[in-house]
N, C-alpha and C positions, 0 to 999 in steps of 0.2 A: 612215302613209297610213292614211287612213279608209277603212273597207270599206264596201260599198254598202247594207249593212243599215243603218248609222248615218246614212244621207241621209235627212233628213225633206224634206216635200213643199216647204216653202219654198224650200229650199236646191235641190231638182230644179227648180223654178221659175226660180230664179236661173241655173242652169246651161242650161237651155234657152235662156234669154234672151240669154245670153252667146254661145251658138253662132248664134241668129237675126240676132245684129249681125253676124255674120261673122267670129267668132273661130274660131280653129282650136280643134279637140279637144284635141291636146296643151296649148295655151296655158291653156285652161280647167281641164284635171287639174291642171295646175301650180298655177293659182290657187289653186284649191279643196283642193289637197294630197290628190287622190285618182289611182287609177290610171286610165289611159289607157283600159284596157276597160271600166270602170264608166261613163265618159261617154259612151263609143262606144255600150253597149248601151241606155243611157238614151235617147240619140239616134234610135236605131233603133226603139225603142219608142214614143218620142213621133211619129215620121214614121208609124207604123203604126196607133197606136191613137189620136192626136190628144189624149193625156191624158198629164200629167207625173207624177201621182201614182201610188204603188205599188199594183199589184192586190194583192186581199187574198188569204192562202195557201189553198190546197186541200186543207191536213191533215185529220186526223182531229179530230171535235168532240169537245170536254172532255166527259167523263163527268159533271162536277161543276158547279155553277153556284158564282159569287162566293161567295153566300150560304151555300151547302153547304159551300164550302171553310172560310168563317169558323166554320161549326158544328164541323167536324172538328178544327179549330186549336183552338178553345175547350174541346172535349171532352178533349183530350190536355192541355191545360194544367190543367185541373180536378183531374186525376190524373195525375201525371207517371210513375206506376209501371205506367199500362196499356200494352200492345202494341198495334203498329199493326193487327194482326188484331183485337183485343178494340174498338177504336176503329170498324174496319169493321162489325164485327157490330152495334155500336150505332147506328151510321148507318143501316145496312140495317133494323134493328127501327124506327127511327124514321121513315125516309122511303119503306121499301119498294122503293128502288132499291140495285140490286145492283152494289157496287164491289169491287176486289180489295184486297188487303194492299198492294200496291206502289202503288196509286193513294194510298192514306191515307199511305204513308212519302211519297211525292213530295211531296204538299201540305203536310205537316209540315216537309219540307225546305225548301219554300219561304217557310214562316213563320218559319224560324230554329230549329226543334225537331229535333234529332238523336237518333238511339238511342244507348243507353250501357249498355256491360255493368255488372254488379256488380262493385263494388271487391273484391278478394280480399286480405284483411288478415292480417297474420301473427298467429297464434294467441297469446293471453295465458294464462298459467297464474296460480294465486293468487299466487306468489310475484313475477311480473312485474307484476301489479297491485298488489300491496305496495309494491314498489320505486318504481312510477311515482307513486303518491299521496306516498309519503314524500320524494321529489325534489320535487315540486311544492309540497308544505307546506313545504320548506325555503325557497322560492323566492317563497312566496306574497305577501310582502310587498315583492318587488322592484319598481321602478316602470320605466318606459319608459327613463329614463336609466341604470338600473342594466343594463338588458338591452342598452343601446347600447355597453358596452364589451366585449362578448362577440362573438367571430369565430366564426360558424357555418360548420363545414367539412364536406364530404362527398363522395363520389364518385358517379358516374351512368355507365352504360352506354346508350348509344344503338344500336339495331340496325336496320340497313336490310334491309327482307326484298327478295326477288328477284322478287315476283310483278310483273305488267304495271304497277301503279300505283306501284310502290315505295314502299310507305308507310313512315313513320319511326314506328318504336315505341320510347318511351321506358320504359327499365327503372330500377328502383330506383336513386336517388341521384346526385349530382354536380354540380359548376360548374367551369369555368375551359375556355375554349373559343378559346385559340390553338395554333396547330400545334405548338409545342414541348411542350404539356402535354397531348398526346392520346395514347392508347396504342389501336393498332390492333390486331384479331384479325380473320383472315379463315378463316371455316368456311363452306362451301359447303351451303347456296345463299344464305348472309347474309354480310353483314360488320357487326363490331360495333365500338365506338368508346368507350374508357374516359376519362373527365377527373375530374378534381379542380378544386376551388376553395372559397373561403369568401367569406362576406358579412358585413356590418355595416352599421348606420346609417352614412350620409354615407360608405361606401367599399366596395370589393370587392377581394379577393385572389387572384390565380391560383396556384393549386398545381401543382406539377410533375407529371406522369403518368409512368407505367411504360412506357419504349418497348417494352422485350422483357423476357421472363421473368416471374417472380412478384414480386409486393412483399413484401418482407419487413421486419423491425423496422430493420435497418440502411439499407435502402434508402429507408426511411420518414424516416430521420433525414438522409441525406445529400442526399434529393433534394426533401424538401417542408418538414421543419422548420428545418434551418438556413439554406438559401437563399432561403426566403421567409417562414415563420412568425416566427422570429426578427427580420427586417427589420421585419416590420409591429409586431412587439412594441416595438421600439425607438420606431417612430413613434408608436404610440398611448401610451404610458408606462407606469406601474406598475398602472394600473388594467385593464389589458389582461387577458382570459382568453378561452382558448383551448378550442373546443368541438369534439371529434371523437367518431365512434361507437366502439363495441366490437368493431370487427373486429380479428383477433388480432394484425396487424402492429401496431396501434395502440397495443396493450396490453401489449407486451414490457417487459421490465425495463429493457433499453437505452433506450427511448424515454423511458420515466419519467425514468431518470437524466439523459439529455439535456436534458428540459423542467426538471427542477430545476436544473441547472448554468447553464442560460440564465434562470432566475427568472420562466419563463413558468408561470401558473397555468392548471390544467386544471379545466374543469367536469366534476363526477361527472354521468355521463348514464346513465339507466336503459336497460337492453336493451330491444330490441324497441321502439321508441319513434320511429320516423321520422315520426309523426304530430306529435310534439313540436318536430319540427326544421323551421324555418321555409324551410330552403335545399331541401326538398323541392318546394314551391309553386313554386320558380324553376325547377327541372327541367320541372315540366308546362308552365310559361309559355313557356320555352324550346322545348321539343319542339312545341309548338301552332305559336310562330313558324316554325319550320323546316318543318313539315308543311304550312302554309299559303303557301309562298312560291309566286310565279307559276311558277316551275320549280324543283319539288321535286328534290331530289338524287337521282341515278341511281346513283352509286358511291361508293366510299370518299374520294375527292379531294372530290368537290362536296359531300358530307357534312361533310368537316372545315372546307370553305370555309363553307358554310351555317352551321355552329355557331358559327364564329368572327363571322361577321358579324351574326348575330342576337343574340348574347352581347353586342355592343358597341352594339347596339340598344336593349337591356333598359334602361329609365327607372331610375335610381338611386330616384326616389320609390318606385319598386314593389318594389324590394328593402327599403327602408325600411319601406315599409308591412308587409311580412312578419315583420320583426323586430319592429315595435311591436306585433305580435299576441302576442306570448309572454305577456303580461299575460292576456290571455284565454284563452289555450291551458290557460296553468295552472289557471285558476280552473274551466276545463271540465272537466279532467282530474280535478281533486278532486270535482267535483259528480258525475260518473261512476263515483267510486271506483275509478279508473285505468283504466278501461274505453277503447277507441278513441275518439277525439274527432273530431268532424266537419271536420278541417281537412287 
């Protein structure tokens, strides 16, 4: 059903004309797919005022004009690091008109600009930087075809806050969004879900999550490597390379023996390098998709369903673009001498 707010003046005139022809209000409402009460109020208003157009609202007058809104928007775009209060102060100094920080924030949101908090990155010591540079130099000559043979895997935790908006908070790492691949943890006042998966060019593989308890090296073998990674290795062939991070359960001797016995080559990965892993960008994209749903998740079950649905909707081309960016990531890391890269 359409709401009254969506009825333009032309449609109002058509509705009034239908009723004046002798049509019943119920029939007219059904024809235009709007509620009976909307048509009834419109007809009563027409009989009282003699006009079918909607009267202008009597709300508060906007404190800024469209030209001033553009000035606020351009001021924020010229320097993305300025705060709403700083933009408000600049506007007051330029125009002499008093506006609040909240007014500036509303104008910026209307133009598609939103506030962002500074990214908190893991600290890098000299040893970490050296290892990152060394790894990137070893793969500096790799092409996109070489990176296409690597399965990038990781885990991610999604936390659903308990406030009235039920915001979805994306926490470091992970892919795999089917119910059987999801680990659930309830801690008042939030619930969190841990998932695992892997991506590569022209494909994605879902890794099995821990239902209960702690992920150990043996569970990693039994629930991830053997049932999933081994099959993926068989489908790709001898060029297949498996990438996982340096979590303790990933680096046990049993895990390495399992990979050696299956003939799975592992990519040596430097510690504290989530910015080099393209799957981290997938988590960000997935978290934004879930948070932007018309009906955001409000509990554990709806969060599981939302993650599953949005994961299936992620286009494969998006995943391919993330993997293909490895050439640029490696070059950037070398240029910055092992420092954090802007990915």
